[in-house]
C-alpha positions, -999 to 999 in steps of 0.1 A, spaced: -121 -242 229 -95 -261 250 -89 -245 284 -57 -237 303 -50 -252 336 -27 -232 358 -13 -248 390 14 -241 416 31 -272 430 47 -263 463 69 -294 464 91 -279 436 81 -243 439 73 -240 402 45 -228 381 29 -252 356 7 -244 327 -9 -272 307 -33 -272 278 -58 -301 282 -88 -314 263 -124 -304 266 -136 -316 299 -160 -304 326 -148 -272 342 -148 -258 377 -146 -222 388 -115 -215 409 -117 -187 435 -93 -157 436 -72 -170 464 -65 -204 447 -31 -207 430 -33 -197 394 -56 -168 400 -93 -161 391 -99 -183 361 -117 -214 349 -97 -246 354 -101 -278 335 -85 -307 355 -73 -337 336 -90 -371 342 -80 -405 332 -111 -414 311 -140 -397 295 -174 -395 310 -194 -425 299 -225 -416 319 -255 -430 301 -282 -420 325 -295 -426 360 -303 -462 353 -268 -474 344 -235 -479 360 -213 -451 346 -177 -441 348 -169 -405 358 -140 -385 371 -112 -410 366 -111 -440 388 -144 -433 407 -175 -450 393 -212 -446 403 -240 -471 404 -272 -451 401 -296 -480 394 -313 -475 429 -315 -437 425 -347 -418 421 -361 -418 386 -383 -397 364 -383 -361 350 -393 -346 384 -363 -359 404 -337 -335 418 -307 -333 441 -312 -329 478 -300 -297 496 -280 -303 528 -297 -289 559 -263 -275 570 -236 -256 552 -219 -290 545 -209 -297 509 -194 -328 492 -156 -326 487 -146 -302 459 -116 -323 449 -99 -356 457 -70 -377 446 -77 -410 428 -55 -437 412 -62 -425 377 -32 -435 356 -9 -464 349 27 -454 342 24 -454 304 -7 -432 303 8 -409 330 39 -404 310 19 -396 279 -2 -371 298 28 -352 311 47 -355 278 18 -336 262 18 -310 290 55 -304 288 54 -301 250 33 -269 250 53 -246 272 85 -226 266 94 -225 303 125 -247 301 132 -244 338 98 -258 346 102 -286 320 135 -296 334 121 -296 370 93 -319 359 116 -343 342 138 -342 372 109 -350 395 92 -378 374 119 -392 352 154 -386 366 151 -400 401 141 -371 423 122 -390 436 107 -410 407 126 -428 379 114 -431 343 78 -423 352 77 -456 371 74 -476 339 93 -504 356 64 -507 381 37 -512 355 10 -534 370 22 -528 405 4 -495 412 -10 -463 399 -3 -426 396 -28 -406 418 -40 -373 404 -65 -347 415 -101 -347 403 -125 -318 408 -162 -317 414 -181 -297 387 -203 -272 405 -205 -248 376 -198 -213 389 -213 -217 423 -194 -198 450 -172 -219 473 -171 -219 510 -138 -210 528 -134 -247 537 -138 -257 500 -113 -230 489 -88 -244 513 -93 -280 500 -90 -269 464 -59 -250 472 -44 -281 489 -53 -302 458 -35 -277 435 -5 -276 457 0 -313 459 21 -330 433 7 -361 415 21 -391 433 26 -428 430 11 -455 453 16 -493 450 -15 -514 445 -20 -523 481 -8 -490 495 -32 -465 509 -17 -430 505 -14 -407 535 -24 -377 514 -54 -362 533 -74 -358 501 -67 -393 488 -100 -410 480 -113 -432 508 -147 -447 517 -159 -415 535 -150 -394 505 -168 -419 482 -199 -416 504 -199 -378 501 -194 -380 463 -224 -404 462 -244 -379 482 -239 -354 454 -253 -379 429 -285 -386 449 -318 -378 431 -351 -378 449 -387 -374 436 -404 -341 435 -429 -334 463 -462 -338 444 -486 -329 471 -524 -332 468 -546 -306 483 -583 -303 491 -596 -278 481 -576 -284 450 -546 -261 444 -561 -248 411 -592 -235 430 -592 -207 456 -587 -217 492 -611 -202 518 -602 -182 549 -608 -203 581 -615 -235 561 -588 -261 565 -569 -272 534 -561 -309 536 -527 -321 523 -514 -356 516 -488 -373 494 -489 -405 474 -473 -431 496 -459 -450 466 -438 -420 456 -415 -419 486 -391 -447 494 -354 -449 501 -330 -442 472 -293 -448 470 -261 -443 450 -230 -464 453 -196 -449 445 -166 -472 440 -130 -474 431 -129 -509 415 -91 -512 413 -89 -506 450 -119 -528 460 -133 -497 478 -169 -488 479 -195 -467 497 -233 -466 494 -252 -435 504 -289 -439 511 -316 -412 515 -347 -421 534 -378 -398 536 -387 -390 572 -412 -361 570 -428 -332 550 -425 -297 563 -453 -273 553 -447 -236 549 -480 -217 542 -462 -187 528 -476 -163 554 -475 -161 592 -513 -156 592 -520 -193 590 -522 -224 612 -504 -256 602 -511 -292 611 -495 -306 630 -485 -275 650 -448 -279 643 -455 -279 605 -439 -313 599 -462 -341 586 -446 -374 596 -444 -404 573 -466 -433 585 -455 -469 589 -471 -477 555 -453 -448 538 -483 -425 537 -480 -388 544 -512 -371 556 -547 -384 550 -567 -379 517 -597 -358 522 -632 -374 521 -667 -361 523 -669 -376 558 -638 -359 570 -643 -338 602 -621 -315 623 -586 -305 615 -565 -325 591 -535 -345 603 -515 -327 576 -526 -293 563 -531 -256 568 -558 -231 576 -554 -196 563 -566 -167 585 -565 -139 560 -571 -137 523 -543 -133 498 -540 -102 476 -558 -104 442 -525 -106 424 -502 -119 451 -510 -155 460 -494 -172 490 -464 -193 481 -472 -226 498 -442 -249 501 -440 -286 509 -404 -298 516 -395 -334 522 -366 -341 546 -344 -370 537 -323 -388 564 -290 -397 547 -264 -422 558 -238 -445 543 -222 -479 546 -192 -492 528 -157 -506 531 -147 -508 567 -181 -493 577 -208 -520 576 -230 -500 600 -248 -469 588 -229 -436 594 -249 -404 593 -244 -376 568 -262 -343 569 -300 -345 562 -311 -332 529 -343 -315 516 -362 -313 484 -395 -296 479 -420 -279 457 -438 -245 458 -475 -240 449 -491 -206 445 -524 -205 464 -551 -179 462 -570 -175 494 -604 -158 494 -627 -147 521 -664 -156 518 -686 -128 528 -719 -136 546 -749 -114 554 -769 -119 586 -801 -103 597 
């Protein structure tokens, strides 16, 4: 079913309701103009994403190059270590004059609100401030419209609510080809870097254990942990606006693995619980029969787990994230991200009899 988009444009203090085609939806919070409903924002072109290994077009003028991203079925998005989130909406140069006029002609044809229709024609066609949808400026610039990040129905932070509200309360606007709009949410290299952050995919934390995770662990016997050094290497995504010559590449580099034994009755190695990544990319040391002492990366359980309640051992990789791009050749930090895996471990206590 097509969805209804309801917006309030403060510039003309009017209510707009437009029926648009099937496109990804975003949940809009109660305090966003238009009320508590699902909104389908218009975009300039369809999603031609053909997978992580291709350069794909998405969300209007912004394109993503994912060819250096993580691959495989076990990859996933990183979770920022702070409450930071990528921008929920932004303005991009999505339409030339002809397609913009066609978009608004369709919108205006489906409403009986003659006052609103007259106001829109006055704004975009009759010179207050635009004339004839800027058809006379074809090839000299673009109409900038709002795009929205699809987060399903995840709750938004107060900051994201405010940003979405600002996007809804800003009229679509024109900018000449070489002009950089002053609109705060107009796409720029920093916004591109944050959009690329949301597209990062990193490999799952496939950690090896000795004793093996499928076998019971033993109280007071160290469990060695290590990861395949070939699995962890930097990944990156590039977000661009080709018609502006604007680009940003966001790179995630693994820096360590945090171990959580799933119980306070355990010792972790090293003591801070973070196994560093070696110069050769290795994490921890594989167990051998000749191994002695405590492992460089691992855990020792001090109490047995319950018969039907194993410990939830978790290994989480921390990824240092930064970006470079237009006007920013040196890396600029973004919040670190994490991605991990949880393994259920049964821990038993070996009983001995002495005489």
